[in-house]
LUMVOFI-325515 format. One record per residue (C-alpha): residue number from 1; residue in one letter; x, y, z. Coordinates in steps of 0.001 Angstrom, whole numbers, plus 500000, padded with zeros to 6 digits. Example, Ala and Ser with C-alpha at 12.3 -4.5 7.8 and 13.67 -1.06 7.14 Angstrom:
# residues 2
<node banu="1" kero="A" x="512300" y="495500" z="507800"/>
<node banu="2" kero="S" x="513670" y="498940" z="507140"/>
# end
This chain:
# residues 304
<node banu="1" kero="M" x="123318" y="466947" z="171000"/>
<node banu="2" kero="P" x="119871" y="465134" z="171173"/>
<node banu="3" kero="I" x="119599" y="461820" z="169462"/>
<node banu="4" kero="L" x="116028" y="462699" z="168187"/>
<node banu="5" kero="Q" x="114017" y="465385" z="166959"/>
<node banu="6" kero="L" x="110938" y="466816" z="168276"/>
<node banu="7" kero="E" x="108245" y="465986" z="165776"/>
<node banu="8" kero="G" x="104723" y="465879" z="165287"/>
<node banu="9" kero="P" x="101616" y="468224" z="165477"/>
<node banu="10" kero="Q" x="099992" y="466233" z="168568"/>
<node banu="11" kero="L" x="101895" y="467997" z="171445"/>
<node banu="12" kero="A" x="102507" y="471630" z="171582"/>
<node banu="13" kero="K" x="106143" y="473094" z="172270"/>
<node banu="14" kero="T" x="106989" y="476244" z="174062"/>
<node banu="15" kero="D" x="110277" y="477709" z="175211"/>
<node banu="16" kero="T" x="108602" y="480371" z="177823"/>
<node banu="17" kero="P" x="110334" y="480176" z="180985"/>
<node banu="18" kero="N" x="107153" y="479417" z="183064"/>
<node banu="19" kero="A" x="105427" y="477278" z="180626"/>
<node banu="20" kero="Y" x="105678" y="473673" z="179785"/>
<node banu="21" kero="I" x="108480" y="472480" z="177568"/>
<node banu="22" kero="I" x="105670" y="469904" z="176037"/>
<node banu="23" kero="A" x="102373" y="470168" z="176802"/>
<node banu="24" kero="P" x="099147" y="468358" z="175715"/>
<node banu="25" kero="D" x="097050" y="469308" z="172781"/>
<node banu="26" kero="P" x="093909" y="468007" z="173442"/>
<node banu="27" kero="K" x="092225" y="469052" z="169956"/>
<node banu="28" kero="A" x="094682" y="467262" z="167923"/>
<node banu="29" kero="P" x="092676" y="465496" z="165419"/>
<node banu="30" kero="R" x="094698" y="462206" z="165459"/>
<node banu="31" kero="L" x="094164" y="461631" z="169071"/>
<node banu="32" kero="T" x="090322" y="461800" z="169402"/>
<node banu="33" kero="R" x="087201" y="460728" z="167671"/>
<node banu="34" kero="S" x="083529" y="461798" z="167689"/>
<node banu="35" kero="V" x="081556" y="458799" z="168246"/>
<node banu="36" kero="E" x="077489" y="458934" z="168250"/>
<node banu="37" kero="G" x="075504" y="457440" z="170923"/>
<node banu="38" kero="V" x="072609" y="457618" z="173395"/>
<node banu="39" kero="D" x="072309" y="459295" z="176857"/>
<node banu="40" kero="H" x="070654" y="457742" z="179813"/>
<node banu="41" kero="D" x="067365" y="459673" z="178500"/>
<node banu="42" kero="G" x="067878" y="457952" z="175515"/>
<node banu="43" kero="N" x="068761" y="461291" z="173624"/>
<node banu="44" kero="P" x="071174" y="461530" z="170788"/>
<node banu="45" kero="T" x="074914" y="462425" z="171745"/>
<node banu="46" kero="N" x="078130" y="462825" z="170517"/>
<node banu="47" kero="I" x="081198" y="462627" z="172492"/>
<node banu="48" kero="A" x="085153" y="462535" z="171947"/>
<node banu="49" kero="V" x="086673" y="459264" z="172759"/>
<node banu="50" kero="V" x="090420" y="458466" z="172650"/>
<node banu="51" kero="E" x="091999" y="456629" z="169734"/>
<node banu="52" kero="E" x="093917" y="453790" z="170193"/>
<node banu="53" kero="R" x="096586" y="452263" z="167992"/>
<node banu="54" kero="P" x="098954" y="449507" z="167858"/>
<node banu="55" kero="L" x="102660" y="450328" z="167690"/>
<node banu="56" kero="T" x="105325" y="447655" z="167272"/>
<node banu="57" kero="I" x="108726" y="448598" z="168468"/>
<node banu="58" kero="F" x="112072" y="446966" z="166833"/>
<node banu="59" kero="L" x="115619" y="447227" z="168289"/>
<node banu="60" kero="N" x="117877" y="446923" z="165177"/>
<node banu="61" kero="G" x="116416" y="443932" z="163421"/>
<node banu="62" kero="Q" x="114525" y="442232" z="166110"/>
<node banu="63" kero="E" x="110702" y="442670" z="166945"/>
<node banu="64" kero="I" x="110469" y="443592" z="170710"/>
<node banu="65" kero="V" x="106829" y="444240" z="171731"/>
<node banu="66" kero="T" x="103406" y="445618" z="170167"/>
<node banu="67" kero="A" x="102148" y="448275" z="172394"/>
<node banu="68" kero="M" x="098723" y="449893" z="172229"/>
<node banu="69" kero="T" x="099191" y="453620" z="172271"/>
<node banu="70" kero="I" x="097346" y="456869" z="171327"/>
<node banu="71" kero="G" x="100008" y="457329" z="168689"/>
<node banu="72" kero="D" x="101920" y="460730" z="169596"/>
<node banu="73" kero="Y" x="105849" y="460578" z="169914"/>
<node banu="74" kero="P" x="106169" y="457029" z="168893"/>
<node banu="75" kero="D" x="109978" y="457659" z="168782"/>
<node banu="76" kero="Y" x="110069" y="459013" z="172381"/>
<node banu="77" kero="L" x="107970" y="455764" z="173456"/>
<node banu="78" kero="A" x="110219" y="453405" z="171844"/>
<node banu="79" kero="V" x="113459" y="454703" z="173348"/>
<node banu="80" kero="G" x="111966" y="455137" z="176670"/>
<node banu="81" kero="F" x="110501" y="451700" z="176716"/>
<node banu="82" kero="L" x="113797" y="449893" z="175390"/>
<node banu="83" kero="R" x="115839" y="452061" z="178025"/>
<node banu="84" kero="N" x="113390" y="451176" z="181021"/>
<node banu="85" kero="Q" x="113612" y="447580" z="180035"/>
<node banu="86" kero="G" x="117373" y="447484" z="180128"/>
<node banu="87" kero="M" x="117751" y="446882" z="176276"/>
<node banu="88" kero="L" x="119449" y="450098" z="175792"/>
<node banu="89" kero="K" x="122914" y="449966" z="177625"/>
<node banu="90" kero="D" x="124668" y="453248" z="178688"/>
<node banu="91" kero="D" x="127643" y="452337" z="176697"/>
<node banu="92" kero="E" x="125451" y="452160" z="173341"/>
<node banu="93" kero="T" x="124918" y="454878" z="171134"/>
<node banu="94" kero="I" x="121517" y="455591" z="169276"/>
<node banu="95" kero="K" x="122259" y="455669" z="165449"/>
<node banu="96" kero="G" x="118771" y="456602" z="164641"/>
<node banu="97" kero="V" x="115073" y="456210" z="165168"/>
<node banu="98" kero="D" x="112824" y="455546" z="162324"/>
<node banu="99" kero="Y" x="108883" y="455602" z="162390"/>
<node banu="100" kero="D" x="106655" y="454232" z="159721"/>
<node banu="101" kero="E" x="103228" y="455580" z="160232"/>
<node banu="102" kero="D" x="101511" y="453139" z="157586"/>
<node banu="103" kero="L" x="103174" y="450276" z="158694"/>
<node banu="104" kero="E" x="102758" y="451463" z="162488"/>
<node banu="105" kero="T" x="106404" y="450723" z="163608"/>
<node banu="106" kero="V" x="109458" y="452234" z="164945"/>
<node banu="107" kero="V" x="112929" y="451003" z="164424"/>
<node banu="108" kero="V" x="115540" y="452212" z="166916"/>
<node banu="109" kero="R" x="119072" y="451535" z="165662"/>
<node banu="110" kero="T" x="122171" y="451241" z="167909"/>
<node banu="111" kero="D" x="125951" y="450463" z="167558"/>
<node banu="112" kero="G" x="125215" y="447066" z="169417"/>
<node banu="113" kero="E" x="124028" y="443543" z="168775"/>
<node banu="114" kero="T" x="120492" y="442849" z="169735"/>
<node banu="115" kero="T" x="120138" y="439196" z="171440"/>
<node banu="116" kero="Y" x="117386" y="439248" z="173686"/>
<node banu="117" kero="E" x="115618" y="435997" z="172696"/>
<node banu="118" kero="E" x="115738" y="434805" z="176028"/>
<node banu="119" kero="K" x="114394" y="437949" z="177762"/>
<node banu="120" kero="L" x="111560" y="438146" z="175367"/>
<node banu="121" kero="K" x="110266" y="434574" z="176597"/>
<node banu="122" kero="K" x="109967" y="436028" z="180016"/>
<node banu="123" kero="K" x="107049" y="438602" z="180056"/>
<node banu="124" kero="T" x="105098" y="440009" z="182854"/>
<node banu="125" kero="R" x="101686" y="441338" z="182233"/>
<node banu="126" kero="T" x="101133" y="444357" z="184510"/>
<node banu="127" kero="S" x="098534" y="446133" z="186094"/>
<node banu="128" kero="G" x="098223" y="448993" z="183755"/>
<node banu="129" kero="C" x="094976" y="449930" z="182836"/>
<node banu="130" kero="A" x="095742" y="449179" z="179138"/>
<node banu="131" kero="V" x="097562" y="445906" z="180161"/>
<node banu="132" kero="G" x="101135" y="446678" z="179922"/>
<node banu="133" kero="T" x="103847" y="444330" z="179535"/>
<node banu="134" kero="V" x="107416" y="444112" z="180984"/>
<node banu="135" kero="F" x="110146" y="441224" z="181047"/>
<node banu="136" kero="G" x="110422" y="438791" z="183670"/>
<node banu="137" kero="D" x="113856" y="440286" z="184922"/>
<node banu="138" kero="M" x="112126" y="443853" z="185474"/>
<node banu="139" kero="M" x="113915" y="444202" z="189022"/>
<node banu="140" kero="E" x="117328" y="443557" z="187193"/>
<node banu="141" kero="G" x="119394" y="447069" z="187770"/>
<node banu="142" kero="L" x="117628" y="448117" z="190947"/>
<node banu="143" kero="E" x="120211" y="446544" z="193242"/>
<node banu="144" kero="D" x="122634" y="448958" z="192009"/>
<node banu="145" kero="T" x="120443" y="451806" z="191937"/>
<node banu="146" kero="T" x="121333" y="454974" z="194211"/>
<node banu="147" kero="L" x="118844" y="457945" z="194109"/>
<node banu="148" kero="P" x="119723" y="461312" z="194620"/>
<node banu="149" kero="D" x="118809" y="462694" z="198247"/>
<node banu="150" kero="L" x="116260" y="465245" z="196697"/>
<node banu="151" kero="R" x="114397" y="467409" z="199293"/>
<node banu="152" kero="V" x="110790" y="467817" z="198183"/>
<node banu="153" kero="K" x="108842" y="470695" z="199439"/>
<node banu="154" kero="T" x="105396" y="470694" z="200327"/>
<node banu="155" kero="S" x="104720" y="474163" z="198758"/>
<node banu="156" kero="D" x="105930" y="472584" z="195447"/>
<node banu="157" kero="L" x="103645" y="469789" z="195699"/>
<node banu="158" kero="Y" x="100591" y="471877" z="195928"/>
<node banu="159" kero="A" x="101762" y="474382" z="193319"/>
<node banu="160" kero="L" x="102256" y="471275" z="191026"/>
<node banu="161" kero="A" x="099164" y="469724" z="191750"/>
<node banu="162" kero="S" x="097269" y="473064" z="191089"/>
<node banu="163" kero="T" x="099115" y="473652" z="187906"/>
<node banu="164" kero="I" x="098785" y="470284" z="186640"/>
<node banu="165" kero="N" x="095039" y="469564" z="187318"/>
<node banu="166" kero="R" x="094258" y="472924" z="185417"/>
<node banu="167" kero="T" x="096210" y="472053" z="182331"/>
<node banu="168" kero="P" x="093871" y="471595" z="179335"/>
<node banu="169" kero="S" x="094483" y="468047" z="178615"/>
<node banu="170" kero="L" x="093402" y="464833" z="176601"/>
<node banu="171" kero="Y" x="092017" y="463431" z="179938"/>
<node banu="172" kero="L" x="089714" y="466398" z="180398"/>
<node banu="173" kero="E" x="088430" y="466530" z="176722"/>
<node banu="174" kero="A" x="087736" y="462715" z="176733"/>
<node banu="175" kero="G" x="088801" y="460747" z="179616"/>
<node banu="176" kero="A" x="090081" y="457083" z="179615"/>
<node banu="177" kero="I" x="093476" y="458321" z="179418"/>
<node banu="178" kero="H" x="096709" y="458571" z="181962"/>
<node banu="179" kero="G" x="098944" y="461618" z="182436"/>
<node banu="180" kero="T" x="102624" y="461783" z="183565"/>
<node banu="181" kero="V" x="104539" y="464998" z="184185"/>
<node banu="182" kero="L" x="108213" y="465417" z="184742"/>
<node banu="183" kero="C" x="108616" y="468301" z="187381"/>
<node banu="184" kero="Q" x="111279" y="470324" z="188628"/>
<node banu="185" kero="G" x="110690" y="472132" z="191840"/>
<node banu="186" kero="D" x="107354" y="473876" z="191434"/>
<node banu="187" kero="R" x="107536" y="473983" z="187726"/>
<node banu="188" kero="P" x="105732" y="471009" z="185418"/>
<node banu="189" kero="L" x="108134" y="470661" z="182447"/>
<node banu="190" kero="V" x="106996" y="467738" z="180216"/>
<node banu="191" kero="Y" x="103164" y="466517" z="180053"/>
<node banu="192" kero="M" x="102946" y="463018" z="178398"/>
<node banu="193" kero="E" x="099307" y="461336" z="178042"/>
<node banu="194" kero="D" x="098397" y="457579" z="176829"/>
<node banu="195" kero="V" x="096034" y="455020" z="177669"/>
<node banu="196" kero="G" x="098594" y="453256" z="179939"/>
<node banu="197" kero="R" x="100566" y="455069" z="182620"/>
<node banu="198" kero="H" x="103637" y="453044" z="181706"/>
<node banu="199" kero="N" x="103338" y="454410" z="178038"/>
<node banu="200" kero="A" x="103439" y="457932" z="179422"/>
<node banu="201" kero="V" x="106300" y="457360" z="181601"/>
<node banu="202" kero="D" x="108279" y="455584" z="178592"/>
<node banu="203" kero="K" x="107806" y="458744" z="176446"/>
<node banu="204" kero="I" x="109165" y="460791" z="179348"/>
<node banu="205" kero="A" x="112338" y="458397" z="179585"/>
<node banu="206" kero="G" x="112598" y="458701" z="175976"/>
<node banu="207" kero="W" x="112699" y="462359" z="175927"/>
<node banu="208" kero="M" x="114956" y="462634" z="178621"/>
<node banu="209" kero="L" x="117462" y="460245" z="177240"/>
<node banu="210" kero="S" x="117232" y="462070" z="173656"/>
<node banu="211" kero="E" x="117624" y="465585" z="175135"/>
<node banu="212" kero="G" x="120346" y="464499" z="177858"/>
<node banu="213" kero="V" x="118185" y="465800" z="180713"/>
<node banu="214" kero="S" x="119355" y="465004" z="184488"/>
<node banu="215" kero="P" x="117120" y="463257" z="186660"/>
<node banu="216" kero="D" x="118842" y="464255" z="189677"/>
<node banu="217" kero="D" x="116393" y="467262" z="190829"/>
<node banu="218" kero="K" x="113405" y="465926" z="188972"/>
<node banu="219" kero="L" x="109953" y="464736" z="190111"/>
<node banu="220" kero="L" x="107492" y="462580" z="188537"/>
<node banu="221" kero="Y" x="103715" y="463100" z="188890"/>
<node banu="222" kero="T" x="101190" y="460652" z="187526"/>
<node banu="223" kero="T" x="097407" y="460192" z="187646"/>
<node banu="224" kero="G" x="097634" y="456501" z="187970"/>
<node banu="225" kero="R" x="098297" y="453924" z="190692"/>
<node banu="226" kero="L" x="101529" y="453733" z="192544"/>
<node banu="227" kero="T" x="102515" y="450217" z="191431"/>
<node banu="228" kero="S" x="105432" y="448253" z="191338"/>
<node banu="229" kero="E" x="106125" y="449056" z="187826"/>
<node banu="230" kero="M" x="105715" y="452650" z="188220"/>
<node banu="231" kero="V" x="108090" y="452577" z="190774"/>
<node banu="232" kero="I" x="110550" y="450296" z="189339"/>
<node banu="233" kero="K" x="110377" y="452812" z="186055"/>
<node banu="234" kero="T" x="111162" y="455831" z="188096"/>
<node banu="235" kero="A" x="113845" y="454618" z="190014"/>
<node banu="236" kero="L" x="115530" y="452970" z="186979"/>
<node banu="237" kero="M" x="115484" y="456554" z="185416"/>
<node banu="238" kero="G" x="116861" y="458032" z="188352"/>
<node banu="239" kero="I" x="114215" y="460181" z="189300"/>
<node banu="240" kero="P" x="114233" y="460536" z="193104"/>
<node banu="241" kero="A" x="110567" y="461438" z="193621"/>
<node banu="242" kero="L" x="107251" y="459916" z="192668"/>
<node banu="243" kero="A" x="103866" y="461520" z="193517"/>
<node banu="244" kero="S" x="100154" y="460585" z="192519"/>
<node banu="245" kero="R" x="096425" y="461695" z="192929"/>
<node banu="246" kero="S" x="095935" y="457732" z="193056"/>
<node banu="247" kero="G" x="096651" y="455210" z="195586"/>
<node banu="248" kero="F" x="099270" y="452582" z="196217"/>
<node banu="249" kero="T" x="100221" y="449159" z="195967"/>
<node banu="250" kero="A" x="101970" y="447195" z="198863"/>
<node banu="251" kero="W" x="104800" y="446162" z="196594"/>
<node banu="252" kero="G" x="105171" y="449565" z="195057"/>
<node banu="253" kero="V" x="105612" y="450971" z="198776"/>
<node banu="254" kero="E" x="108266" y="448093" z="199702"/>
<node banu="255" kero="I" x="110484" y="448821" z="196482"/>
<node banu="256" kero="A" x="110161" y="452536" z="196909"/>
<node banu="257" kero="R" x="111475" y="452080" z="200625"/>
<node banu="258" kero="E" x="114373" y="449661" z="199315"/>
<node banu="259" kero="V" x="115502" y="452189" z="196712"/>
<node banu="260" kero="G" x="115386" y="455366" z="198368"/>
<node banu="261" kero="L" x="112467" y="456872" z="196419"/>
<node banu="262" kero="T" x="110106" y="459497" z="197912"/>
<node banu="263" kero="L" x="106488" y="458145" z="197337"/>
<node banu="264" kero="I" x="103566" y="460318" z="197592"/>
<node banu="265" kero="G" x="099968" y="459672" z="196934"/>
<node banu="266" kero="R" x="096387" y="460505" z="197351"/>
<node banu="267" kero="M" x="097257" y="464086" z="196725"/>
<node banu="268" kero="R" x="094038" y="465880" z="196534"/>
<node banu="269" kero="G" x="093553" y="469746" z="197179"/>
<node banu="270" kero="R" x="095723" y="469956" z="200836"/>
<node banu="271" kero="R" x="095908" y="466246" z="201528"/>
<node banu="272" kero="F" x="098351" y="463881" z="200649"/>
<node banu="273" kero="V" x="099765" y="460684" z="201909"/>
<node banu="274" kero="C" x="103686" y="459981" z="202148"/>
<node banu="275" kero="L" x="104766" y="456259" z="202338"/>
<node banu="276" kero="A" x="108221" y="456222" z="201445"/>
<node banu="277" kero="G" x="111020" y="458894" z="201967"/>
<node banu="278" kero="E" x="108898" y="461195" z="204591"/>
<node banu="279" kero="E" x="112352" y="462197" z="206079"/>
<node banu="280" kero="R" x="113143" y="464024" z="202782"/>
<node banu="281" kero="L" x="109974" y="466208" z="202485"/>
<node banu="282" kero="V" x="110403" y="469982" z="203708"/>
<node banu="283" kero="R" x="106972" y="471036" z="205324"/>
<node banu="284" kero="D" x="107302" y="474319" z="204491"/>
<node banu="285" kero="A" x="103426" y="475049" z="203608"/>
<node banu="286" kero="D" x="100671" y="475099" z="205974"/>
<node banu="287" kero="P" x="097936" y="473054" z="204722"/>
<node banu="288" kero="S" x="095127" y="474898" z="206220"/>
<node banu="289" kero="S" x="096266" y="477644" z="203702"/>
<node banu="290" kero="I" x="095573" y="475612" z="200840"/>
<node banu="291" kero="P" x="092129" y="475879" z="199482"/>
<node banu="292" kero="D" x="090104" y="472752" z="198200"/>
<node banu="293" kero="E" x="090102" y="471717" z="194775"/>
<node banu="294" kero="D" x="087935" y="473618" z="192548"/>
<node banu="295" kero="K" x="084948" y="471413" z="191368"/>
<node banu="296" kero="K" x="085326" y="472756" z="187768"/>
<node banu="297" kero="H" x="089145" y="471443" z="187594"/>
<node banu="298" kero="R" x="088928" y="468468" z="189650"/>
<node banu="299" kero="R" x="090215" y="465249" z="188257"/>
<node banu="300" kero="K" x="089146" y="461692" z="189124"/>
<node banu="301" kero="S" x="092073" y="459678" z="190701"/>
<node banu="302" kero="A" x="092205" y="457339" z="187752"/>
<node banu="303" kero="D" x="092296" y="454161" z="190275"/>
<node banu="304" kero="A" x="091409" y="452066" z="187356"/>
# end
């Protein structure tokens, strides 16, 4: 039984077998705003820019963090953030999640006690494009992590990249955004976007926890860099493979190799680089048979 309800007009939900379960709705009015400006020739122009809102997350009565977010699915973001920070334990029961749009707060209520004063003192600012925040003991729990031995087909990688790059999204509408997609085989399931890649991952973590979805046969696809934070979050979620259009950081690669995470980056057209878990790749597609990306649908790598 889900602990959260799928609410809000910002994202479209579908039960069509070959479609996303959750997909972006780039035309949602709350997510972008039209702003007037001038172009390089001095001519007036109007463009869509991404909205950015603060969201303060409480665990029971304790204020944990204020995140900058586009504002969709605050309940999933809050639950996923707390889970990925180790603040929601496996033996805890979530009693409710209360979101107040006017106060821009979300309160996650559990049957446990909240005593994270010392943890909150140890914060680490991450390399996320929206300046993410994690806590200083972010490596805690990794030593006991054992990821499933998932075989990743290269044919699935090519199919996923083709589908995701052609999906209408807030990125293609306004830019300045990151996307993260939960995938199974060659099918993308849940596509979340936010100003920080860490927020998009946390939304997916919150959805998985709320819906009781197993991570064992899943792959996470992101438009952002494969940093230590992205690798840690993916591993703590129990997802055995992580892929991106962007590049790697050395620490991200080291952690992926230590925990047995398959790490694939620089996925563009027929090209990709695997820096961890190459032995789990099933090369069942001939790269020469894969067409180059159509310029019409080509995304930038979002390295920034």
